[in-house]
C-alpha positions as CSV (number, residue, x, y, z in Angstrom):
1,M,126.3,-50.1,-22.1
2,K,129.3,-48.8,-20.2
3,V,131.9,-51.5,-20.4
4,F,135.3,-51.8,-18.6
5,V,137.9,-54.0,-20.4
6,A,141.0,-55.3,-18.6
7,G,143.7,-56.5,-20.9
8,A,142.5,-54.0,-23.5
9,S,145.9,-53.9,-25.3
10,G,146.3,-57.6,-25.8
11,A,145.6,-59.7,-28.9
12,I,141.9,-60.2,-28.1
13,G,141.7,-56.8,-26.4
14,R,142.2,-54.7,-29.6
15,P,139.5,-56.3,-31.8
16,L,137.2,-56.5,-28.7
17,I,137.6,-52.7,-28.1
18,A,136.9,-52.1,-31.8
19,E,133.8,-54.3,-31.8
20,L,132.5,-52.7,-28.6
21,V,132.9,-49.2,-30.0
22,R,131.4,-50.2,-33.4
23,T,128.3,-51.6,-31.7
24,G,127.7,-48.4,-29.7
25,H,129.0,-49.2,-26.2
26,S,130.9,-46.8,-24.1
27,V,134.3,-48.4,-23.4
28,I,136.9,-47.9,-20.7
29,G,140.1,-49.9,-21.4
30,L,142.7,-50.7,-18.7
31,T,146.3,-50.6,-19.9
32,R,149.7,-50.3,-18.3
33,T,151.4,-48.2,-20.9
34,E,151.2,-44.8,-22.6
35,A,151.4,-46.5,-26.0
36,G,148.4,-48.7,-25.1
37,A,146.5,-45.7,-23.9
38,K,147.1,-43.8,-27.1
39,A,146.0,-46.8,-29.2
40,L,142.8,-47.1,-27.2
41,A,142.0,-43.4,-27.6
42,K,142.5,-43.8,-31.4
43,M,139.9,-46.6,-31.4
44,G,137.4,-44.4,-29.6
45,A,137.7,-45.8,-26.1
46,E,138.6,-44.1,-22.8
47,A,141.9,-45.3,-21.5
48,V,142.9,-45.8,-17.9
49,M,146.5,-46.5,-17.0
50,A,147.0,-48.8,-14.1
51,D,148.8,-51.9,-13.0
52,A,146.4,-54.8,-12.6
53,L,148.5,-56.1,-9.8
54,N,147.9,-52.9,-7.8
55,Q,144.7,-53.5,-5.9
56,E,144.1,-49.9,-5.0
57,A,144.7,-48.7,-8.6
58,V,142.3,-51.3,-9.9
59,E,139.6,-50.4,-7.5
60,T,140.0,-46.7,-8.2
61,A,139.9,-47.2,-11.9
62,L,136.8,-49.4,-11.8
63,R,134.9,-47.2,-9.3
64,Q,135.6,-44.1,-11.4
65,S,134.5,-45.8,-14.6
66,Q,131.0,-46.5,-13.2
67,A,130.9,-49.5,-15.5
68,E,127.9,-51.7,-15.8
69,A,129.9,-54.6,-17.2
70,V,133.5,-55.8,-16.8
71,I,135.4,-58.0,-19.3
72,D,138.5,-59.7,-17.9
73,E,140.9,-60.5,-20.7
74,L,144.1,-60.2,-18.5
75,T,147.0,-62.3,-19.8
76,S,150.8,-62.1,-19.9
77,L,151.9,-64.2,-22.8
78,P,155.2,-64.3,-24.7
79,K,155.6,-63.7,-28.4
80,D,156.7,-67.3,-28.9
81,P,154.7,-70.2,-27.4
82,A,158.0,-72.0,-26.8
83,E,158.7,-69.5,-24.1
84,Y,155.4,-70.0,-22.3
85,A,156.7,-72.3,-19.6
86,A,159.1,-69.6,-18.5
87,W,156.3,-67.0,-18.6
88,F,153.7,-69.1,-16.8
89,A,154.3,-67.9,-13.3
90,G,153.8,-64.3,-14.3
91,D,150.7,-65.1,-16.4
92,R,149.2,-67.1,-13.5
93,K,149.9,-64.3,-11.1
94,L,148.2,-61.7,-13.3
95,R,145.2,-63.9,-14.0
96,L,144.7,-65.0,-10.4
97,E,145.9,-62.1,-8.4
98,G,145.2,-59.2,-10.8
99,G,142.0,-60.9,-11.9
100,G,141.0,-61.4,-8.3
101,F,141.4,-57.7,-7.6
102,L,139.3,-56.9,-10.6
103,H,136.6,-59.4,-9.7
104,G,136.5,-58.2,-6.1
105,A,136.2,-54.6,-7.1
106,A,133.4,-55.5,-9.5
107,Q,131.4,-57.0,-6.7
108,K,132.3,-54.1,-4.4
109,F,131.1,-51.4,-6.8
110,G,127.9,-53.1,-8.0
111,V,128.9,-54.2,-11.5
112,R,126.0,-56.0,-13.1
113,R,127.8,-58.4,-15.4
114,Y,131.2,-59.9,-15.4
115,L,132.7,-61.7,-18.5
116,Q,135.7,-63.9,-17.9
117,Q,138.3,-65.3,-20.4
118,A,138.5,-69.0,-19.9
119,S,140.0,-72.0,-21.7
120,G,138.3,-74.0,-24.5
121,F,141.4,-76.1,-25.2
122,F,142.3,-77.5,-21.8
123,L,139.1,-79.4,-21.5
124,K,138.6,-83.2,-20.9
125,A,136.1,-85.0,-23.1
126,D,135.5,-88.7,-22.8
127,G,135.3,-89.3,-26.5
128,G,133.9,-86.7,-29.0
129,L,134.0,-83.0,-28.2
130,A,133.9,-81.2,-24.9
131,D,130.7,-79.2,-24.2
132,E,130.1,-76.6,-21.5
133,S,129.7,-79.3,-18.8
134,S,133.1,-80.8,-19.5
135,P,135.7,-80.5,-16.8
136,L,139.2,-79.0,-17.2
137,A,142.0,-81.5,-17.8
138,V,143.6,-81.0,-14.3
139,D,145.2,-84.5,-14.5
140,A,147.0,-83.9,-17.8
141,S,150.8,-83.6,-18.3
142,P,152.5,-81.3,-15.8
143,G,152.4,-78.0,-17.7
144,I,149.0,-78.5,-19.1
145,S,147.7,-79.6,-15.7
146,A,149.1,-76.4,-14.1
147,G,147.3,-74.4,-16.8
148,A,144.1,-76.3,-16.3
149,Q,144.2,-75.8,-12.6
150,M,144.7,-72.1,-13.1
151,Y,141.6,-71.9,-15.2
152,A,139.7,-74.0,-12.7
153,Q,140.5,-71.4,-10.1
154,I,139.4,-68.7,-12.4
155,E,136.1,-70.5,-13.2
156,A,135.5,-71.2,-9.5
157,R,136.0,-67.5,-8.7
158,L,133.5,-66.4,-11.2
159,N,131.0,-69.1,-10.3
160,G,131.2,-68.0,-6.7
161,S,130.2,-64.4,-7.5
162,A,127.7,-63.0,-5.1
163,A,124.3,-62.0,-6.5
164,P,123.2,-59.9,-8.2
165,M,126.4,-59.9,-10.4
166,E,125.9,-62.1,-13.4
167,G,128.9,-64.2,-14.5
168,V,129.7,-65.3,-18.1
169,L,132.6,-67.7,-18.8
170,L,134.0,-67.5,-22.3
171,R,136.0,-70.7,-23.1
172,Y,137.9,-69.5,-26.1
173,G,139.8,-71.8,-28.4
174,F,143.4,-71.1,-29.5
175,F,143.4,-67.6,-31.0
176,Y,144.6,-67.1,-34.5
177,G,144.5,-63.9,-36.6
178,P,146.5,-60.7,-36.5
179,G,148.9,-60.4,-33.5
180,T,148.6,-64.1,-32.5
181,W,151.1,-66.9,-32.6
182,Y,149.3,-68.4,-35.6
183,D,149.3,-65.3,-37.8
184,P,151.6,-65.6,-40.9
185,A,153.9,-63.1,-39.0
186,G,153.6,-65.0,-35.7
187,A,156.0,-67.3,-34.0
188,S,154.2,-70.6,-34.8
189,A,154.3,-69.7,-38.5
190,T,158.0,-69.0,-38.2
191,D,158.5,-72.3,-36.4
192,A,156.7,-74.2,-39.2
193,R,158.8,-72.6,-41.8
194,N,161.9,-73.5,-39.8
195,Q,160.7,-77.2,-39.5
196,Q,160.4,-76.7,-35.7
197,M,156.8,-77.9,-35.5
198,P,157.0,-81.7,-36.0
199,L,154.1,-84.0,-36.1
200,I,154.2,-86.2,-33.0
201,G,153.1,-89.8,-33.3
202,E,149.7,-90.2,-35.0
203,G,148.8,-86.6,-34.1
204,K,145.4,-87.6,-32.7
205,G,145.1,-84.6,-30.3
206,V,142.1,-82.4,-31.4
207,W,142.5,-78.7,-31.3
208,S,139.8,-76.0,-31.4
209,F,140.8,-72.6,-32.7
210,V,138.9,-69.3,-33.0
211,H,139.8,-66.1,-35.0
212,I,140.2,-63.2,-32.6
213,E,137.7,-61.1,-34.5
214,D,135.1,-63.9,-34.2
215,A,135.9,-64.2,-30.5
216,A,135.4,-60.4,-30.1
217,R,132.0,-60.6,-31.7
218,A,130.9,-63.5,-29.5
219,T,132.1,-61.6,-26.4
220,V,130.1,-58.5,-27.3
221,A,127.0,-60.7,-27.8
222,A,127.6,-62.3,-24.4
223,L,127.1,-58.9,-22.7
224,T,123.3,-59.3,-23.2
225,A,122.9,-63.1,-23.4
226,P,121.9,-65.4,-20.6
227,A,124.7,-65.8,-18.0
228,G,126.6,-69.0,-18.0
229,T,129.4,-70.8,-19.9
230,Y,130.0,-70.7,-23.6
231,N,132.6,-72.5,-25.8
232,V,133.8,-69.8,-28.2
233,V,135.5,-72.0,-30.7
234,D,135.2,-72.5,-34.5
235,D,133.4,-75.1,-36.4
236,D,136.5,-77.1,-37.3
237,P,137.9,-79.0,-34.3
238,S,140.7,-81.0,-36.0
239,A,143.3,-83.6,-35.2
240,V,146.8,-82.3,-35.3
241,S,147.5,-84.7,-38.2
242,V,144.9,-82.8,-40.2
243,W,145.5,-79.2,-39.3
244,L,149.3,-79.0,-38.9
245,P,150.3,-80.0,-42.4
246,K,147.6,-77.6,-43.8
247,F,148.8,-74.8,-41.5
248,A,152.4,-75.4,-42.7
249,A,151.4,-75.3,-46.3
250,A,149.4,-72.1,-45.8
251,M,152.4,-70.5,-44.1
252,G,154.6,-71.3,-47.0
253,A,156.4,-74.1,-45.1
254,P,157.3,-77.6,-46.2
255,P,155.4,-80.5,-44.6
256,P,156.2,-80.9,-40.9
257,P,158.7,-83.6,-40.0
258,A,157.3,-86.6,-38.2
259,I,158.8,-87.9,-35.0
260,S,157.7,-90.7,-32.6
261,E,156.1,-90.0,-29.2
262,E,159.2,-91.5,-27.6
263,V,161.6,-89.1,-29.3
264,A,159.2,-86.2,-28.7
265,L,159.1,-87.1,-25.0
266,E,162.8,-87.1,-24.8
267,Q,163.4,-83.9,-26.9
268,A,160.4,-81.7,-26.1
269,G,158.8,-83.2,-22.9
270,P,155.4,-84.6,-21.9
271,D,153.4,-81.4,-22.6
272,A,154.3,-81.4,-26.2
273,V,153.2,-85.0,-26.5
274,Y,150.0,-84.3,-24.7
275,Y,149.2,-81.3,-26.9
276,Q,149.5,-83.4,-30.1
277,T,148.2,-86.8,-29.0
278,R,145.6,-86.2,-26.2
279,L,144.1,-82.7,-26.3
280,S,140.3,-82.5,-26.6
281,G,138.5,-80.2,-29.0
282,A,135.3,-78.4,-28.0
283,A,131.8,-78.0,-29.5
284,N,130.3,-74.5,-30.1
285,T,126.7,-75.6,-30.4
286,K,125.5,-73.5,-27.4
287,A,127.4,-70.4,-28.6
288,R,125.9,-70.7,-32.1
289,R,122.4,-71.0,-30.7
290,V,122.5,-68.5,-27.9
291,L,125.0,-65.9,-29.1
292,D,124.3,-66.3,-32.8
293,F,127.9,-67.1,-33.1
294,Q,129.0,-67.7,-36.8
295,P,132.7,-68.3,-36.9
296,R,134.6,-68.4,-40.1
297,Q,136.2,-71.6,-41.3
298,L,139.7,-72.1,-40.0
299,E,141.7,-70.4,-42.7
300,W,144.3,-73.0,-43.4
301,L,141.6,-75.7,-43.7
302,A,139.8,-73.5,-46.2
303,A,142.9,-73.2,-48.3
304,R,142.8,-76.1,-50.8
């Protein structure tokens, strides 16, 4: 299949390109930089240089690609999650405006299938784990609510696609693995080693992660699976009180310091408290059944 990937140079983009090439697809990757284009070429993909916020450039690139499928992995994320609030406006603009240009072009030029990155960690579950019918947590703390509302707009855009284009929403968990915040060389590992990732309150918030290589395999499988929504998360949704101390140990850090919700609210704000005390994990039952998704065990939980 001829596949056009936007966000091809990002953390998920690189393993996704590699998996697409490995499985025999013809791949066109959209990137803004010469370095990104050279990296894509080395992986066996055709590189197209364009700014996703330039509608004319996006339409030209997609039209010339003659792609049958588009995968939207557009993001603009900082190297350190502590900086995300400052980056959010730019990330939102890229995903909504740039992603809107890409989605519109896909419909205009008759793309058959459109795969969209979505969130498997800003979901709202009334007890237990969120499934594909669960809503986004648009009424959460201010920063998380803003992120959830962004994803809600993205999901509504895809779900409103005109026939015959088929839409697939991939609700990924928090990425870990090479090039991510949770890699041993990443910012979160550094924060843990510097005692800057405290355990807040009882740490009851449940997180779902996914290794970027597992996410890439699920995404490729979704090219030929029934259209719809899939939670692409690992088998180990865990409370922060469980995964954070094990993450710290795996990163060579001492146990995380513990602080109360009240102190955290004053020092770090309501989003930090929500992440650690109220976040909902997600279930991957559908992805395992339909995509033959077989994620690895979360690495720091596996380390005993």
